[in-house]
KOLBA-953428 format. One line per 2 residues: number of its first residue (from 1); their letters; for each residue x, y, z of C-alpha. Coordinates in steps of 0.5 Angstrom, whole numbers, plus 2048, in hexadecimal, padded with zeros to 3 digits. Layout:
NUM	A	X,Y,Z  ...
This chain:
1	XX	7DB,822,7AE  7DB,826,7B4
3	XX	7D9,822,7BA  7DE,81D,7B7
5	XX	7E5,824,7B9  7E1,825,7C0
7	XX	7E0,81E,7C2  7E8,81D,7C0
9	XX	7EA,822,7C4  7E5,821,7C9
11	XX	7E8,81A,7CB  7EF,81D,7C8
13	XX	7EE,822,7CF  7EE,81D,7D4
15	XX	7F1,818,7D0  7F7,81E,7D3
17	XX	7F3,81F,7DA  7F4,816,7DC
19	XX	7FC,817,7DA  7FD,81D,7DD
21	XX	7FA,81A,7E3  7FD,815,7E3
23	XX	804,819,7E2  803,81C,7E8
25	XX	801,815,7EB  804,817,7F3
27	XX	80A,813,7F5  808,80F,7FC
29	XX	810,80F,7FD  812,811,805
31	XX	810,80E,80C  808,80D,80F
33	XX	805,80C,815  801,805,813
35	XX	7FB,804,817  7F6,7FF,818
37	XX	7F1,7FD,81D  7F0,806,81E
39	XX	7F6,803,823  7FD,801,822
41	XX	801,805,81E  807,802,819
43	XX	80C,806,816  80B,804,80F
45	XX	812,808,80A  80F,806,803
47	XX	815,808,7FD  811,808,7F6
49	XX	815,809,7F0  810,808,7EA
51	XX	80A,804,7EB  80E,7FF,7F0
53	XX	80E,800,7F8  813,7FC,7FC
55	XX	813,7FF,804  812,7FC,80A
57	XX	80D,7FA,811  80F,7FB,818
59	XX	80B,7F7,81C  80B,7F5,823
61	XX	80C,7EE,822  812,7EE,81E
63	XX	817,7F0,817  814,7F6,814
65	XX	811,7F1,80E  813,7F4,808
67	XX	80E,7F6,803  80E,7F6,7FA
69	XX	809,7F9,7F6  806,7FE,7F1
71	XX	802,804,7F2  7FF,806,7EC
73	XX	7F8,80B,7EB  7F8,80D,7F2
75	XX	7F7,806,7F6  7FD,802,7F9
77	XX	7FD,7FB,7FA  803,7F7,7FD
79	XX	805,7F0,801  809,7EE,806
81	XX	80C,7E8,80A  810,7E7,810
83	XX	811,7E2,817  814,7E1,81C
85	XX	816,7DA,821  80D,7D9,821
87	XX	809,7DD,81B  80A,7DD,814
89	XX	806,7E4,812  802,7E5,80A
91	XX	801,7EB,80A  7FD,7F0,802
93	XX	7FA,7F6,801  7F7,7FB,7FE
95	XX	7F6,802,7FE  7F4,809,7FD
97	XX	7F7,810,7FC  7F3,815,7FF
99	XX	7F2,81B,7FD  7F4,81E,805
101	XX	7FB,81B,803  7F9,815,808
103	XX	7F7,80E,806  7F2,808,807
105	XX	7F1,801,805  7F0,7FB,809
107	XX	7F6,7F5,809  7F6,7EE,80A
109	XX	7FB,7EA,80E  7FB,7E3,80F
111	XX	7FE,7E0,816  800,7D9,818
113	XX	803,7D7,81E  809,7D2,81F
115	XX	80B,7CD,825  810,7CC,826
117	XX	811,7C7,822  810,7CC,81B
119	XX	808,7CA,81C  802,7CD,819
121	XX	7FF,7CD,820  7F9,7D2,81E
123	XX	7F8,7D8,817  7F4,7DE,817
125	XX	7F2,7E1,811  7F0,7E9,813
127	XX	7EE,7EF,80F  7F0,7F6,812
129	XX	7ED,7FC,811  7F5,800,810
131	XX	7F6,809,80F  7FE,80D,80E
133	XX	800,812,80E  806,815,80C
135	XX	809,817,812  810,81A,80D
137	XX	80F,81F,807  80E,81C,802
139	XX	813,81C,7FC  815,822,7F7
């Protein structure tokens, strides 16, 4: 009987610690410098409401990519599309919030090049590692 009581207490404490950690999970809301291929820094703007994340990723070839995603258990997932006269891009990404407040991850990008008639000329898929550093203070 004592073992059963001790086991119940241990599981109860473990469950409380897990719930407390999830309740205290940090927000990814803010402006970040999103660096790909160790040299191209892009502005990443994120807004988190509960587990839902929205935002934009600036990039040099067109309008910002509008993002939707989730942040749970320290993992950020997001996706978005953009395009121009001669291309489209689709990105899907997963990253982890690190103990130092930075994020690291991999973005999967699908590029489609188009000719003047908007016909597909080439399609390219890439997996690109990234890091992100927050440039605005985290929300209080």
